[in-house]
C-alpha positions in Angstrom: 70.0 45.9 62.6 68.8 48.1 65.5 65.8 45.8 66.0 68.1 42.8 66.1 70.3 44.4 68.7 67.3 45.3 70.8 65.9 41.8 70.7 69.3 40.4 71.7 69.5 42.9 74.5 66.0 41.9 75.8 67.0 38.3 76.0 70.1 39.2 78.1 67.9 41.6 80.1 70.2 44.5 79.2 69.1 48.1 79.0 70.1 50.1 75.9 69.7 53.9 76.1 71.1 54.8 72.7 72.2 53.3 69.4 74.5 54.8 66.8 76.2 53.4 63.6 79.7 52.2 64.3 82.5 54.3 62.8 84.8 52.6 60.2 87.7 52.6 62.6 85.6 50.8 65.2 85.2 47.5 63.3 86.9 45.4 60.6 85.2 43.7 57.7 86.4 40.3 59.1 83.9 40.8 62.0 81.1 40.2 59.4 82.4 38.5 56.3 85.2 35.9 55.5 88.6 37.4 54.8 91.8 36.1 53.2 94.2 34.3 55.5 97.1 35.6 53.5 98.9 38.9 54.1 97.5 41.5 51.7 100.7 43.6 51.6 102.7 40.5 50.7 100.3 39.5 48.0 100.5 43.0 46.6 104.3 42.9 46.6 104.2 39.6 44.7 101.8 41.2 42.2 104.1 44.1 41.6 107.2 41.9 41.4 105.8 39.7 38.6 104.5 42.6 36.7 107.9 44.2 36.8 109.3 41.3 34.8 107.3 42.2 31.7 109.5 42.7 28.7 106.8 44.1 26.4 106.8 47.9 27.0 103.1 48.3 26.0 101.7 45.6 28.2 104.0 46.8 31.0 102.6 50.3 30.6 99.0 49.0 30.6 99.5 46.9 33.7 101.2 49.7 35.6 98.4 52.1 34.6 96.0 50.0 36.6 98.3 49.3 39.5 99.1 53.1 39.8 95.3 53.9 39.8 94.6 54.4 43.5 90.9 53.6 43.2 91.7 50.4 41.3 94.5 49.3 43.7 92.4 50.0 46.8 89.5 47.9 45.4 91.7 45.1 44.2 93.2 44.8 47.7 89.7 44.3 49.2 87.4 42.8 46.7 86.1 39.2 46.8 86.4 37.3 43.5 82.7 36.3 43.7 79.6 36.7 45.8 79.4 33.1 46.8 81.5 30.9 44.6 85.4 30.7 44.5 87.5 33.1 46.5 84.3 34.7 48.0 86.1 36.6 50.8 87.7 39.9 51.4 91.0 39.9 49.5 89.8 37.0 47.4 90.3 38.8 44.1 93.9 39.7 44.8 94.6 36.2 46.1 93.1 34.7 42.9 95.0 37.0 40.6 98.4 36.5 42.3 97.8 32.7 42.2 97.0 32.8 38.5 100.0 35.0 37.7 102.3 32.4 39.4 100.6 29.6 37.4 100.8 31.5 34.2 104.5 32.2 34.7 105.1 28.5 35.2 103.1 27.5 32.2 104.8 30.1 30.0 108.2 28.5 30.8 106.7 25.1 29.7 105.3 26.5 26.5 107.9 29.1 25.4 106.2 29.6 22.1 103.4 31.6 23.7 103.4 35.3 24.4 104.2 35.3 28.2 103.4 38.9 28.9 100.1 38.7 27.1 99.1 35.6 29.1 100.0 37.4 32.4 98.2 40.5 31.3 95.1 38.3 30.8 95.5 36.9 34.4 95.8 40.5 35.8 92.8 41.9 33.9 90.4 39.1 33.2 88.1 39.8 36.2 88.7 43.5 36.8 85.1 44.3 35.9 84.2 42.5 39.1 85.5 45.4 41.1 82.4 47.3 39.8 80.1 44.3 39.4 80.3 43.4 43.1 79.8 45.4 46.3 81.3 44.4 49.6 81.2 45.5 53.1 79.4 43.7 55.9 77.9 41.5 53.1 78.6 40.7 49.5 76.1 41.6 46.7 75.9 42.7 43.1 75.7 46.4 42.1 73.2 47.7 39.6 75.9 48.1 37.0 77.0 44.5 37.7 73.4 43.2 37.3 72.8 45.1 34.1 76.1 44.7 32.3 78.2 41.9 33.9 81.9 42.0 34.7 83.2 41.1 31.2 81.5 44.0 29.6 82.5 46.3 32.4 86.1 45.1 32.2 86.4 45.7 28.4 85.3 49.3 29.0 87.9 49.8 31.7 90.7 48.3 29.5 89.7 50.4 26.5 89.8 53.6 28.7 93.3 52.8 29.9 94.7 51.9 26.5 93.2 55.0 25.0 95.4 57.0 27.4 98.6 55.2 26.4 100.2 56.8 23.3 101.3 54.4 20.6 99.6 51.3 22.0 99.5 48.8 19.0 96.0 48.1 17.7 96.8 44.4 17.2 97.9 44.1 20.8 94.7 45.9 21.9 92.6 43.4 20.0 94.4 40.4 21.7 94.0 41.8 25.2 90.3 42.4 24.6 90.0 38.9 23.2 91.6 37.4 26.4 89.0 39.1 28.6 86.0 38.4 26.3 86.8 34.7 26.0 88.2 33.7 29.5 85.0 31.9 30.6 85.8 29.4 27.8 82.2 28.7 26.6 79.2 30.6 25.4 77.0 28.9 28.1 79.5 30.1 30.7 79.0 33.7 29.7 81.9 34.3 27.2 80.8 36.3 24.2 83.7 34.6 22.2 85.4 31.3 22.4 89.2 31.3 23.1 90.9 31.5 19.7 94.6 32.1 20.5 96.9 29.9 22.6 97.2 32.5 25.4 93.4 32.7 25.7 93.0 28.9 25.9 95.6 28.7 28.6 94.0 31.6 30.5 90.7 29.9 30.6 92.0 26.7 31.9 94.3 28.3 34.5 91.4 30.5 35.7 89.1 27.5 36.0 91.7 25.3 37.7 92.5 28.0 40.3 88.8 28.5 41.0 88.1 24.8 41.4 91.1 24.2 43.7 90.1 27.0 46.0 86.5 25.8 46.0 87.6 22.3 47.0 89.8 23.7 49.8 86.9 25.8 51.0 84.5 22.8 51.0 87.0 20.6 53.0 87.4 23.4 55.6 83.6 23.8 55.8 83.1 20.1 56.3 85.8 20.0 59.0 84.2 23.0 60.9 80.9 21.2 60.8 82.5 18.2 62.5 82.3 16.0 59.5 84.9 13.2 59.2 87.6 14.5 56.9 88.1 11.0 55.4 84.5 10.9 54.0 82.9 12.6 51.1 81.6 16.1 51.5 78.0 17.1 51.0 76.9 17.7 47.4 78.8 20.8 46.1 76.4 22.7 43.8 79.1 24.7 41.9 80.9 21.5 41.0 77.9 19.2 40.7 79.4 16.5 42.9 80.6 15.6 46.4 84.3 15.8 47.0 86.9 13.8 48.9 90.0 15.1 50.7 92.7 12.9 49.3 95.3 13.4 52.1 92.8 12.9 54.9 91.4 9.8 53.2 94.8 8.2 52.7 95.9 9.1 56.3 92.8 7.3 57.6 93.8 4.1 55.9 97.4 4.1 57.3 97.9 1.5 60.1 98.2 3.1 63.5 101.4 2.7 65.4 101.1 0.7 68.6 103.0 1.3 71.7 105.3 -1.5 72.8 
């Protein structure tokens, strides 16, 4: 970094007498990496509000044990949801989780036979291992723990630790929460050790996949627009979705007849 600054200064014919690392209060992460456009405090309030509606006392206690963990809450407010795929920005994990909780709540009303609180618990906890799998700061990367274990394995360990500290947590419920996390990728080839075998796990997988894909599409449309690409044309090939994409609204708007002045 110092060499880069010096080369930049040489080009501008500036003289630098001294360099020092910037103090944390002298910069923000948004100076270096993408950041959520949403208000993090508002997202956190939405998260707490929906968790407070749990009626199952054991799942409520489990969720609150995470939210009241200062290390967990601080990390969740900042962490990206991925290094380079969906929600790959500061606050991306929180934005993704809150979005999924809203979707799960709506789906639970449509399918009243499912265990609503179990589904929402899966949305809250499915990716918590990423808080240790990823590192973030002026760039995003994987930690050694993340490289060696992966976020599903890490997440199961974190959940087991919290449940072990909750007296009287039912073993059957523990098994179901674990299964939600283990199976949320949906397929063996996508990294799930188990396939979803309960209704809540099936729903969690598809809701997670849907939210990820919709955010990816929005990101690709923004990227194309910032590059000056016509919004009514196909994007470049998107590797994560193995296809180019088309912005429906922009495409339809381009086909509308233009009003002429009289």
